[in-house]
N, C-alpha and C positions, 0 to 999 in steps of 0.2 A: 331385417327386411320384411316387408308385409306381402302377403299373398292375397289374391282375390278370392280364392276358395279356402277350404280347410287347410290349416297349417300343420296339423298333427294327424297321425293315423289313429284309427279306432283301435280298441283293445284287440279285437279279432285280427285286424291287419298286423298289429305288432306281433301277435302270437304266430301268425303265418310266416312273417319275416324271420323271426327267431328260429323257427324249426327249419326253414329253408336255408338259413345262413350257416347252420352247424352241420356236422356229419357224425357227431357222437353224442350220446346221452346216457343217463343212468336208468336202467331197466329194473323194475321191482316186481317180483312175483312172490306168491305165497308158498312157503316151504311145504313140501309134500307131506311132512309129518306134523304140520300145524293142526291144532285142535280148534274147533269152532267154525262157523260159517259166515258170520257177519262182522265180527270185531276181532282184530288181530293186534298183537303187541309188536314192538320193533323186533323182538326175537323171532317172530313168526315170518318176517319178511326177508327175502334174500335180494341183495342189490349188487349189480356189477355194471361196469361201463361197457357199452356196446356201440357199434357203428351202424349207420343206417343211411338210406336215401329216401327221397320222396318220389312217389309214383302216383300220378293223378291226385296229388294233394294229401296222400296218406303215407305214414312212415312204414318202410319195410326194413326190418331189423335183422342183422346177421349175428347169430349167437354161436360161439365156438362149440363144437360137437360135444366136448366133455363138460360144458358149463351146467350148473345145477338148474338153470332155467328150463332146460329141456326135460328134466324130470318133473319139475314143479307144474309146468303147463299141462302135463298129461292128466294130472289130478284136478287142477283148477286153472282155467284160462284167464281168470281175472288178473289184471296187473296195472301198473302205472309207469309212465315214462317221463322223465324230467330232462329238459334241454335248456341250456343257457345261451344268452346272446354272446356273440364273439367278443373276447377281451384279450387279444393277443399281445405279446411283447411288453413294451413299456406300460401299456394300459393295465395289464394284469398286476404289475408291481405297484402302480399308483393306487388301484382299487384296494389292494391288500393293505397298503400303508395307511389309507384313510378309513379303512373298515367299511367300505361301501360295497354292497352286493351288486353283481351284474343282474340285469333283469332276466327272468327265466319263465319257462312255461311248464306246467305240470299237467300231463294228460292222464286220464284213466280210461280203461276199456278192456278189451279182450285181446290176448296175445295168441294169434291163430297161426299154427304152422302151415307152411305151403308144401304141397306135394307135387312131385313130378313136373308136369308142364308149367304150372304156375310158378314154381321155384325157378325153372329155366327162364321164364319171362322176366322175373325179377332180376336174375343174373344178367340178362341181356340189357335190362334197363340201367343196371349199374354201369355197364360199359358205355351206354349212351350218355349218361350223366357226365362221365369222365371225359368223353370225346367232346361234349358240348362245351365244357369249361376250356379245354385246350383250343377249341375253335374260336371262342370269344376272345381269349387272350391273344391268340395268334393274329387275329384280324383287327385288333385294337389300334387306335391311333398312337402317335408318339406321346401325347400327353397322358393317355391312359396307361400306356406301357411304363412310362416314367413313374407313375404312382404305384402301380402293381409290383414293379420290379424292385421297389424300395422295401417291400415287405419281406419278412422272414419266410423263405420258401417252405421250409420243413414244417413250421407250425401253422401256416395259413393256407397252404395248398390243399384243397379238397382231394385232388387226384393223388397227391403224395400220401395222404392219410387213408385213402380208400383202396389203394392198389394192393395192399396185403390181402384183401378179400378175394383177389383173383389168383392168389397163390394156390396152385394145385396140391401142394403138400399139406395145406391147412384145410380142415373140414369144418363146415358151418351148417347150421340149420337156419333157414330163412323164415321169418315170421312177418305176418301182416298185422299191424296194430290197428284194431278197429276202435276208434275214439268214441267214447260215450259222454265225456265231460272234459272241460278245459278250464284251467286257472292261469291267470296272468299274475306273476309275482314281481312287484316293482323293486327298485333299488333300496327301498327301506324295509323290504321283507313283508310288505302287506300284500295279501292275496286278493285277487279280484276275479270273481266267477264270470266267465264269458259265455254268452248264449250260443248254443250249438248251431242254431240257424245262421247266426252271423259268421261262425267259423266255416260253415259249408258254402256260404256265398262269397266269402272274402278270398282274395288272391294275394300271394306274396309278390313283392316287387321283382321285376325281371332280373335285376342285378343283385338280389339278396344273397345268392350263393357266393358272390365275390365280396361280401361285406367284410369278412376277416382281412382279406388282402387290402381292401381300400383303407380300412381303419389303421392297420399296422403300417401300410405304406406311407400314409400321411404322418403318423406319429413317429416314424423312424427318420423323417426329414426335418431338420432344424428350420429350414426355410419355410416349410408349410406350417410348422408349429408357431413360428413367428407370425404367420398370416392369421392363424387362429386367435392369437393375442390381439392383433389389430381388429379382428371382427368384434371381439369383446369391447374394445375401446370405441370403435366407430358406431356399431349398431346397438350396443347395450350400455354405453357410457361407463364401462368398467375398466379399470387399469390393471390388467392381468400381467403377472410377472412370469407366468408359464401357462401353457394350455395343451390339452390333449383331445383328440377326436374320441368321443364316447360311443356314438352310434350314427348310422347313416340310413336314410330311406328316401323315397322318391319326392317327398315334400321338402326335405332339407337334412339337417343334421344337428346332433347335440354335442356340446363341447364342455369339458371340465376345465375351468379357468382358476388359476391361483390368484386370488384377489385379497386386498386388505380386509382384515376381520372387522366386525362391527364396533369393536372397542377402539379401533385405530382412527384417529382424526387427521393425522398428518401424512397418512399413506405409508408410514414406516412401522416396524414392529411385527405384530402378529398377522398371519395370513390364514385364509381358509380356502378350501376348494369348493367352488360354486358351479352349478350346472346352468348352461345357457343354451337356448334354442335359436337356431337360425334357419330361415325358410327361403326357398328359391322363388323366383318370380314365376316360374312355370314348373310343372311336375317333371322330374327326371325319369323318362321312360326306360332308359338303359344306362349302362355304365359310362358310355360316351357323353350322354347328356349331363350326367352327374358331374363328371370331371370338367366338362366345358363350363358349366355354371359356377363350379367352385373356383376355377381360374378367373372367370369374369369378376367374381366377388373379390378375389385377391387383388386384381388390377384396380378395381373400383376403390378399395380401401386404401391402397397406396396413393392413388390420386387425391383422395380426401385428406389423408394425413399430410401429404405434401402441401396441400392447399392450406391446411390449418397452421402449419409451421412456416409457411412462406417459401418453402423449398421449391414450389412449383413456379415461382416467379423469379426472374433474373433482374 
């Protein structure tokens, strides 16, 4: 489908969406006993998976009290933070099988500990983030609920994955990550530097925090995956034998379709997974708009396929 305006996001917008869509990433800090000031080997870097939220566009990271990051940052606040785009459920297995990397963001900057009132404000923001997701899901229409409820609750729910941070028995140190540079890493592993001015002025899609649930909800539904196959046929003239939702944004979505390989002439034999881009007629401002336009596309493709095959005529 063609759009009147841009059909893809800028790199800065893609980065904002990825960071807004996830709730965990890999934090890297310089070991306290590392030697040197500018260049460090892998042995000098300590890495662990941590959870975070966004507050005013910046990552706020929860680090367990006994984690080595808390010692490292006393000596050197410099660090980096890597976040991947959501790839839940069946999509994770597919990407692994075809050796395709999920897109990701690599941020560098300073890891600054929050004290007293600022830490309390971050903790309150965590509760607000969780309540916001509950509110959006609770107020969603039947169509949206149908998509979201098809996803795996444990692996795609931000609330489910963040609620342990509220456990009074576990102690955390909260950090603000002040970003100084940003790299977008595509599915081929190629890194693209993103201008910080673009990062500062760009905003994430409103429904980015629900990306994991949207992607997994669609991929867990056989009917919706069949619709993705029809999209490949109707809009890209590709005969897909299977299809998975890869990513979603306000402009549209990306699909991985299993299509005949280049060496195949009769449509049989070898297959390859190819990426397809489909755009909406208008930007999806929220999750309701995204699902509404997705359903409209599904209905439109069914009508077109019926027309092609003569099934639409009696």
